C-alpha positions as CSV (number, residue, x, y, z in Angstrom):
1,M,25.8,-0.7,16.5
2,D,23.4,-0.8,13.3
3,L,20.1,-1.6,14.6
4,A,18.7,-2.6,11.0
5,Q,21.6,-5.1,10.5
6,A,21.1,-6.5,14.1
7,A,17.1,-6.7,13.4
8,R,17.8,-8.6,9.8
9,E,20.0,-11.1,11.4
10,V,17.4,-12.1,13.8
11,L,14.5,-11.6,11.9
12,A,15.2,-12.9,8.4
13,P,15.2,-16.4,9.6
14,L,12.1,-16.4,11.1
15,G,10.6,-15.1,7.6
16,Y,10.6,-11.4,8.0
17,E,12.0,-8.6,6.2
18,V,13.3,-5.3,8.0
19,L,11.7,-2.5,6.3
20,E,13.3,0.1,8.8
21,A,15.0,0.1,12.3
22,R,15.9,3.3,14.0
23,M,16.3,4.6,17.3
24,S,14.6,8.3,18.2
25,R,13.7,10.0,21.6
26,K,10.3,10.6,22.5
27,G,10.4,12.4,26.2
28,R,13.1,10.8,28.4
29,T,12.8,7.2,26.9
30,P,14.4,6.1,23.8
31,R,12.3,4.2,21.1
32,V,13.5,1.7,18.8
33,L,10.9,1.2,15.8
34,V,11.5,-1.8,13.6
35,R,8.9,-2.0,10.7
36,I,8.9,-5.5,9.0
37,D,6.9,-7.3,6.3
38,R,6.7,-11.0,5.7
39,L,9.3,-12.3,3.4
40,D,6.2,-14.4,1.7
41,E,4.4,-11.1,1.0
42,E,1.4,-12.2,3.1
43,L,0.0,-9.8,5.5
44,V,1.7,-9.1,8.7
45,S,-0.7,-10.2,11.6
46,V,-0.6,-9.3,15.3
47,E,1.1,-12.8,15.7
48,D,3.8,-11.8,13.5
49,V,4.4,-8.5,15.4
50,Q,4.4,-10.6,18.5
51,I,7.1,-13.1,17.3
52,A,9.3,-10.3,16.0
53,G,9.0,-8.4,19.2
54,E,10.0,-11.3,21.2
55,A,12.8,-12.4,19.2
56,F,14.3,-9.0,18.5
57,G,13.8,-8.0,22.3
58,L,15.9,-10.7,23.5
59,E,18.6,-9.6,20.8
60,L,18.5,-6.3,22.2
61,D,18.8,-7.6,25.5
62,R,21.9,-9.6,24.8
63,I,23.8,-6.8,22.6
64,D,22.5,-4.3,25.3
65,P,23.1,-1.3,22.8
66,I,21.2,1.2,25.0
67,A,22.4,2.2,28.5
68,A,18.9,3.1,29.9
69,A,15.2,1.7,29.3
70,Y,13.9,2.0,26.1
71,Q,10.7,1.1,24.2
72,L,10.6,-1.5,21.5
73,E,7.7,-1.0,18.8
74,I,7.6,-3.6,16.0
75,E,4.9,-2.4,13.2
76,S,3.7,-3.7,9.9
77,P,4.7,-1.1,7.2
78,G,1.3,0.7,7.0
79,A,0.3,3.2,4.5
80,E,3.7,5.1,4.1
81,R,5.6,2.0,3.4
82,P,9.3,2.2,2.4
83,L,10.1,1.1,-0.9
84,F,13.8,0.3,-1.9
85,R,13.9,-3.0,-3.9
86,A,12.9,-3.6,-7.2
87,R,10.4,-6.3,-6.0
88,H,8.8,-3.5,-3.6
89,F,8.0,-1.2,-6.7
90,E,7.0,-4.1,-8.7
91,R,4.5,-5.1,-5.8
92,F,3.1,-1.7,-5.5
93,H,2.8,-0.8,-9.5
94,D,-0.1,1.7,-10.5
95,L,0.1,3.5,-7.1
96,R,1.7,6.8,-6.2
97,A,4.9,7.0,-4.6
98,K,6.8,9.8,-2.9
99,V,10.5,10.0,-4.4
100,R,13.5,11.7,-3.3
101,T,16.9,11.3,-5.3
102,A,20.1,13.6,-4.9
103,D,18.7,16.4,-7.0
104,R,14.8,16.2,-6.9
105,A,11.7,15.3,-5.1
106,F,8.4,14.1,-6.4
107,T,5.5,12.2,-6.1
108,G,4.5,9.7,-9.0
109,V,2.9,6.8,-10.0
110,V,4.9,3.5,-10.3
111,R,4.4,2.2,-13.8
112,E,7.0,-0.3,-14.5
113,V,10.1,-2.2,-13.4
114,E,12.9,-3.4,-15.4
115,G,15.9,-5.0,-13.4
116,D,17.1,-2.1,-11.3
117,R,15.6,0.5,-13.4
118,V,12.0,2.0,-12.1
119,T,9.7,3.9,-14.3
120,F,7.4,6.7,-12.7
121,E,4.9,8.8,-14.2
122,V,4.5,12.4,-12.8
123,D,2.0,14.8,-14.8
124,G,2.1,12.9,-17.9
125,E,5.8,12.6,-18.0
126,R,7.7,9.3,-17.6
127,I,10.8,9.6,-15.1
128,V,13.1,6.6,-15.1
129,L,15.7,5.9,-12.3
130,D,18.0,3.5,-11.2
131,L,17.4,2.1,-7.8
132,D,20.9,3.0,-6.7
133,D,19.8,7.0,-7.5
134,I,16.4,6.9,-5.3
135,E,17.5,7.8,-1.9
136,S,14.2,7.4,-0.4
137,A,10.7,6.3,-1.6
138,R,7.5,5.6,0.3
139,L,4.2,4.7,-0.7
140,A,2.1,7.9,-1.0
141,E,-1.2,5.9,-1.3
142,W,-2.5,2.3,0.1
143,P,-3.9,0.1,-2.4
144,D,-7.6,-1.0,-2.2
145,E,-6.6,-4.6,-1.8
146,P,-3.8,-6.0,-0.3
147,R,-0.8,-6.8,-2.1
């Protein structure tokens, strides 16, 4: 069962983008973590977390993917926000991001986005990558004002 797909199917119609969904073990109790953002790009509120938690919790009860008791955690993206769509990089331009590709890892400033290509600046050098070549990217700093 794909947790991320299940979360997207339930939460997208409610106005949320699922940035991450994963299961881990912390002690004896499995933990299901879902990080959400609002599709309208407004700040995620406590009420948003409650709504998403209730909706996805009901879906988990319905599909019953975990045999034992588990802990469901719904979070806003926070400072280490994952970036994977062009709009994510556009939204957080001029901020540093930790980026990993198949052959390198670096921290660079997001400078521009053109279509599916993102330009980063690392120590004065420009690195241009296709979105498909980025294995993972996360913000390495948080903006002074919410974006």
